[in-house]
C-alpha positions as CSV (number, residue, x, y, z in Angstrom):
1,M,-63.9,25.2,-74.9
2,R,-61.4,26.8,-77.5
3,I,-58.1,27.5,-74.6
4,G,-58.2,23.9,-74.3
5,W,-58.4,22.6,-78.1
6,L,-55.3,25.6,-78.4
7,R,-53.0,24.1,-75.8
8,Q,-53.4,20.7,-78.0
9,V,-52.4,22.1,-80.8
10,R,-49.0,23.4,-79.3
11,Y,-48.1,20.0,-78.5
12,L,-48.5,19.0,-82.4
13,P,-45.0,20.7,-83.9
14,I,-43.1,18.4,-80.9
15,C,-44.7,15.7,-82.1
16,F,-44.1,16.3,-85.4
17,L,-40.3,16.8,-84.4
18,L,-39.9,13.2,-82.6
19,F,-41.5,11.1,-85.3
20,C,-39.5,12.9,-88.2
21,F,-36.4,12.4,-86.1
22,P,-36.8,10.2,-83.2
23,P,-34.1,10.5,-80.6
24,S,-30.7,8.5,-81.1
25,T,-31.0,5.7,-79.0
26,G,-27.0,5.5,-78.3
27,A,-27.2,8.3,-75.3
28,A,-31.0,6.4,-74.1
29,D,-29.8,3.2,-74.0
30,L,-26.3,4.4,-72.0
31,A,-28.4,6.4,-69.7
32,A,-30.5,3.2,-68.8
33,G,-27.8,0.8,-69.0
34,D,-26.4,-0.5,-65.2
35,P,-22.7,0.5,-64.4
36,L,-21.9,-2.2,-62.0
37,R,-23.0,-4.8,-64.1
38,G,-21.6,-3.0,-66.5
39,Q,-18.4,-3.3,-65.1
40,S,-18.7,-6.9,-64.1
41,L,-19.2,-8.2,-67.8
42,F,-16.4,-5.8,-68.8
43,A,-14.0,-7.7,-66.4
44,G,-15.8,-10.9,-67.3
45,A,-17.2,-11.9,-63.5
46,T,-20.4,-11.9,-65.5
47,P,-20.0,-14.0,-68.5
48,L,-21.4,-12.5,-71.6
49,A,-24.7,-14.1,-73.2
50,Q,-23.3,-15.1,-76.4
51,G,-20.0,-16.3,-74.8
52,G,-17.6,-13.5,-76.0
53,A,-14.5,-13.2,-74.9
54,P,-15.1,-10.4,-71.7
55,C,-13.0,-7.3,-72.6
56,L,-10.3,-6.8,-70.1
57,A,-9.2,-9.7,-71.8
58,C,-7.7,-7.3,-74.5
59,H,-8.0,-3.9,-73.2
60,G,-7.6,-2.2,-70.1
61,I,-8.8,0.6,-67.6
62,A,-5.3,1.4,-66.1
63,G,-6.8,5.0,-64.6
64,R,-9.4,3.7,-63.3
65,G,-8.1,1.0,-61.0
66,M,-9.2,-2.0,-63.6
67,G,-6.1,-4.4,-62.7
68,M,-2.3,-3.6,-64.4
69,A,-3.2,-5.4,-67.7
70,G,-3.8,-1.5,-69.1
71,S,-0.5,-1.7,-70.0
72,A,0.0,-4.7,-71.6
73,S,-2.9,-5.6,-73.1
74,F,-3.4,-6.6,-76.6
75,G,-6.4,-3.8,-77.3
76,P,-5.7,-0.3,-76.8
77,D,-6.0,0.9,-73.0
78,L,-10.1,2.0,-72.7
79,T,-9.3,4.9,-69.7
80,T,-10.7,8.2,-72.0
81,I,-12.7,6.3,-74.6
82,F,-15.8,7.8,-73.2
83,D,-13.6,11.0,-73.5
84,D,-13.0,11.1,-76.6
85,Y,-16.1,9.5,-78.8
86,G,-19.1,10.4,-76.3
87,A,-22.2,8.8,-75.7
88,E,-23.3,8.3,-79.4
89,G,-19.5,6.9,-80.3
90,I,-19.3,4.4,-77.8
91,A,-23.2,2.9,-78.2
92,A,-21.8,2.9,-82.3
93,M,-19.0,0.9,-81.6
94,L,-20.8,-1.5,-78.6
95,D,-23.3,-2.0,-81.3
96,D,-20.6,-2.8,-84.1
97,L,-17.9,-4.3,-82.7
98,A,-16.7,-4.0,-87.0
99,F,-12.8,-3.9,-85.8
100,P,-10.5,-6.4,-87.7
101,S,-9.0,-7.8,-84.6
102,M,-12.5,-8.1,-82.7
103,E,-14.7,-9.9,-85.7
104,P,-13.3,-13.3,-85.5
105,I,-14.7,-13.0,-81.6
106,Y,-17.8,-11.6,-81.9
107,A,-19.3,-11.9,-85.3
108,T,-21.1,-15.1,-84.4
109,R,-21.6,-13.8,-80.4
110,P,-22.3,-10.1,-80.7
111,L,-23.5,-8.3,-77.3
112,T,-27.2,-8.1,-75.9
113,V,-28.9,-4.8,-76.1
114,E,-28.8,-4.7,-72.8
115,E,-24.6,-6.1,-72.3
116,Q,-24.1,-2.5,-74.5
117,A,-26.1,-0.4,-72.6
118,D,-24.3,-1.8,-69.4
119,M,-21.4,-1.5,-70.4
120,G,-21.5,1.8,-72.2
121,A,-22.9,3.5,-68.9
122,Y,-20.0,1.9,-67.2
123,L,-17.4,3.3,-69.8
124,A,-19.8,6.4,-69.3
125,K,-19.7,6.3,-65.0
126,T,-15.5,5.9,-65.8
127,A,-15.1,8.8,-67.3
128,G,-16.6,11.1,-64.5
129,E,-14.2,9.2,-62.0
130,A,-11.0,10.8,-60.8
131,Q,-8.1,8.7,-62.3
132,L,-5.5,6.9,-59.7
133,P,-2.4,8.7,-59.8
134,A,-0.2,6.0,-61.1
135,G,3.2,7.9,-60.6
136,N,2.3,8.4,-56.7
137,R,1.4,4.9,-56.4
138,M,4.4,3.5,-57.6
139,A,6.9,5.8,-55.8
140,G,4.6,4.7,-53.2
141,H,5.2,0.8,-53.7
142,V,9.3,2.0,-54.2
143,A,9.2,3.3,-50.7
144,I,8.1,0.5,-49.8
145,G,10.3,-2.0,-51.2
146,L,13.3,-0.3,-50.2
147,A,11.9,0.1,-46.6
148,V,11.3,-3.7,-46.5
149,I,15.1,-4.1,-48.4
150,T,16.6,-2.0,-45.4
151,A,14.9,-3.9,-42.9
152,L,16.2,-7.0,-44.3
153,L,19.9,-6.1,-44.8
154,V,20.0,-4.3,-41.2
155,M,18.4,-7.6,-39.7
156,F,20.4,-10.2,-41.5
157,G,23.5,-8.2,-41.9
158,R,23.8,-6.9,-38.2
159,G,26.3,-9.9,-36.6
160,R,27.7,-10.9,-40.0
161,L,31.2,-9.3,-39.8
162,H,30.9,-9.6,-35.8
163,G,33.8,-12.3,-35.3
164,V,35.9,-10.4,-37.5
165,R,35.9,-7.0,-36.2
166,R,35.9,-7.4,-33.0
167,P,39.5,-8.6,-32.5
168,L,40.2,-5.9,-35.1
169,V,38.9,-3.5,-32.8
170,L,40.2,-4.8,-29.5
171,G,43.8,-5.0,-31.1
172,L,43.1,-1.0,-31.6
173,G,42.4,-0.1,-28.2
174,T,45.8,-1.8,-27.0
175,G,48.2,-0.2,-29.6
176,Q,48.1,-4.6,-31.8
177,G,45.9,-3.9,-34.1
178,E,47.1,-3.1,-37.8
179,R,47.1,0.4,-38.9
180,R,47.5,1.7,-42.0
């Protein structure tokens, strides 16, 4: 009987610490969120519950394949946001959205707790993914463009001067061509 009571008492300090210092909701919310739904909310494929604008309207994640909007958008690129602020920082930002340019949009249309968790989970997931090599992708596009232009020049320019060149070439063989 005495041993059972001692086993119960050893959990008392843990319960006391959890009561006095509850765990932060930021990291727990990110772990509970659905990253696929967060990506859909971020891109605007799934509308926000309160009717706010999707994040991709102003922000991009260019290094993670979220389109070219990241380089020409109103807000900063969010490619490295999770690496910069961590789970708690992102949870606080998604809870507040207290940036001057975002206040008019989200003051009356705040994100729900579920939307915050889902978008936070998506941003956390993108931090673990490999970044797309933008330089290699651009080099590939340039190489394909040059190949297409060269093919068009060969195809359309092949017989362009045929009527002018033939008499000159034939004239050189007979000695009647013009020499300079």
